[in-house]
C-alpha positions in Angstrom: 90.9 -33.0 90.9 89.1 -29.7 90.7 85.3 -29.4 91.3 82.9 -28.7 88.4 81.9 -25.1 88.2 78.3 -24.5 89.2 76.1 -22.5 86.7 75.4 -18.9 87.9 72.1 -18.0 89.5 71.5 -21.6 90.6 67.9 -21.8 91.8 67.3 -22.7 95.3 65.9 -26.1 96.1 62.4 -25.8 97.8 62.0 -27.2 101.2 65.6 -28.1 101.5 65.6 -30.6 98.7 68.9 -32.0 97.6 70.3 -32.5 94.1 69.4 -35.9 92.7 72.0 -38.0 90.9 74.2 -35.0 90.4 71.5 -32.9 88.6 71.2 -29.6 90.5 67.8 -28.8 88.9 66.1 -32.2 89.5 63.2 -32.1 91.9 62.6 -34.4 94.7 61.6 -38.1 94.4 58.6 -38.5 92.1 58.8 -35.0 90.7 59.7 -34.2 87.1 62.6 -31.8 86.2 61.4 -28.2 85.8 62.1 -26.5 82.5 65.1 -24.3 82.3 64.4 -20.6 82.7 64.3 -18.6 79.5 63.9 -15.1 80.9 60.4 -14.8 79.2 57.6 -15.5 81.8 55.2 -16.0 78.9 57.5 -18.1 76.7 56.1 -21.5 77.8 52.4 -20.6 77.9 50.3 -22.5 75.3 48.1 -20.5 73.0 44.6 -19.8 74.3 41.9 -22.0 72.8 39.8 -20.3 70.2 37.2 -23.0 69.5 38.5 -23.4 66.0 40.4 -26.7 65.6 42.0 -25.4 62.4 43.1 -22.0 63.8 46.7 -22.9 64.0 47.1 -23.8 60.4 49.0 -21.6 58.0 47.4 -20.2 54.8 47.6 -22.8 52.1 48.2 -25.6 54.6 46.2 -28.8 53.8 43.2 -29.9 55.7 43.8 -32.5 58.5 44.1 -36.2 57.8 46.0 -35.5 54.6 42.8 -34.7 52.6 44.1 -31.5 51.0 42.1 -28.4 50.8 38.4 -28.6 51.7 36.3 -29.5 48.6 33.7 -26.9 47.6 30.9 -28.6 45.6 30.1 -27.0 42.2 26.6 -25.8 41.5 24.5 -28.4 39.8 24.6 -28.2 36.0 21.4 -27.5 34.2 21.5 -30.4 31.7 18.4 -32.5 32.4 17.2 -33.0 28.9 14.1 -34.9 29.7 12.9 -32.4 32.2 13.7 -29.5 29.8 11.6 -31.2 27.1 8.7 -31.7 29.6 8.9 -28.0 30.6 8.9 -27.0 26.9 5.7 -29.1 26.4 4.0 -27.6 29.4 4.9 -24.1 28.5 3.7 -24.6 24.9 0.3 -25.8 26.1 -0.1 -22.8 28.4 1.2 -20.3 25.9 -0.9 -21.8 23.0 -4.1 -21.4 25.0 -3.3 -17.8 25.9 -2.4 -17.1 22.3 -5.7 -18.6 21.1 -7.8 -16.6 23.7 -6.1 -13.3 22.6 -6.6 -14.1 18.8 -10.2 -15.1 19.4 -11.0 -12.1 21.5 -9.7 -9.6 18.9 -10.6 -11.9 16.0 -7.2 -11.5 14.5 -3.7 -12.8 15.0 -0.9 -10.7 16.4 2.7 -11.3 15.3 4.1 -10.1 18.7 2.0 -12.7 20.4 3.4 -15.5 18.3 6.9 -14.3 19.1 6.0 -14.2 22.8 4.8 -17.8 22.7 8.0 -19.1 21.2 10.2 -17.0 23.5 8.4 -18.2 26.6 8.7 -21.9 25.6 12.4 -21.7 24.7 13.3 -19.6 27.7 11.5 -21.9 30.2 12.9 -25.1 28.7 16.5 -23.9 28.6 16.3 -22.6 32.1 15.7 -26.2 33.3 17.3 -28.3 30.6 20.2 -26.1 29.7 21.5 -25.4 26.2 21.2 -28.9 25.0 20.4 -29.1 21.2 17.6 -31.6 21.9 16.0 -29.1 24.3 16.3 -26.2 21.8 14.9 -28.4 19.0 12.0 -29.5 21.1 11.2 -25.9 22.1 11.1 -24.9 18.4 8.8 -27.8 17.5 6.5 -27.3 20.5 6.3 -23.5 19.8 5.0 -24.2 16.2 2.5 -26.5 17.8 1.5 -23.9 20.4 0.9 -21.2 17.7 -1.1 -23.7 15.6 -3.2 -24.7 18.6 -3.7 -21.1 19.4 -4.9 -20.4 15.9 -7.4 -23.2 16.2 -8.7 -21.9 19.5 -9.1 -18.5 18.0 -11.1 -19.9 15.1 -13.2 -21.9 17.5 -14.0 -18.8 19.5 -15.0 -16.9 16.4 -17.2 -19.8 15.1 -18.9 -20.2 18.5 -19.6 -16.5 18.5 -21.0 -16.5 15.0 -23.1 -19.7 15.4 -24.2 -18.7 18.9 -23.2 -22.0 20.4 -20.9 -22.9 23.3 -17.2 -23.0 22.7 -17.0 -26.5 24.2 -19.6 -27.7 21.6 -17.5 -26.3 18.7 -14.3 -28.0 19.9 -16.0 -31.2 20.9 -18.5 -31.7 18.1 -17.3 -29.6 15.2 -13.6 -29.8 15.5 -13.3 -31.1 11.9 -15.0 -27.9 10.8 -12.5 -25.9 12.8 -9.5 -27.5 11.1 -11.2 -27.1 7.7 -11.7 -23.5 8.3 -8.1 -23.1 9.3 -7.0 -24.7 6.0 -9.2 -22.5 4.0 -8.1 -19.3 5.8 -4.4 -20.1 6.0 -2.2 -17.7 4.1 1.3 -16.4 4.1 0.9 -14.6 7.4 -0.5 -17.7 9.0 2.6 -19.7 8.2 4.8 -16.7 9.0 3.5 -16.7 12.6 4.3 -20.4 12.9 7.9 -19.7 11.8 8.2 -16.7 14.2 7.2 -19.0 17.1 10.0 -21.4 16.2 12.6 -18.7 15.7 11.6 -17.0 19.0 11.9 -20.3 20.8 15.5 -20.7 19.7 16.3 -17.1 20.7 14.6 -17.6 24.1 16.6 -20.8 24.7 19.9 -19.0 23.9 18.9 -16.1 26.2 18.3 -18.4 29.1 21.5 -20.5 28.4 
C-alpha cells in the first residue's frame, strides 16, 4: 500500500518533537495544536481594545441583552394645570399692583398697561402649565381681577393724596369708600380695560404655548 502524501512546506517540529497520533501538526504532550498558517501574519490578531464595549456593533444593531436601541427620554411635558393656575394667580397679583401704582402715579389709566397685565399673566401661566384650556381660562379671569385691583389701588393713591392721609389708612379704614368711588367713576373705558386684560391673557397664553 502506498504511503499518504505529505502536505508541502511541512513545518518543522521544534526540539525534535514527533507527530502525535498521525497528526504532523500536533505539538508535544500537553500542548494544543497550532493554528494552520494563513499567509497573513496579522490575520489572527484580535482587534485592539478601544474602551468602548459597543464599538464592534454595526449601525442599527440593537443594544446588548436584547433590549433594542437605547431609549432617549422625551422632555417633560408642560401640562401641570394646578401649577399653571398658581403661577397665573401670582403673576396677576404682581401685575395688578404694578398697574395700580402706574395708574395712581399719573392719575389715569393706560390701555397699554392693562394689555401688559393680561399678557404677562397668560404668558407666565402657559409657560408652566401648558396650553390647557383650564390654565388659559384662569389666566383670563385673574387678568380681569388684576386690572380691577390695579384700578382700586390707583383710586386709593389718588384719595390718599387728596385727603393727605397715608395710603395704608385709605385701604385699611376706608376701603368701602374706594369701591364706591370706583362704581361712581366707572365708564365704558373702565370696562374696556378689564376686557383688554382678559383678551391679552389669552393671547399671551397662546404665544407661550
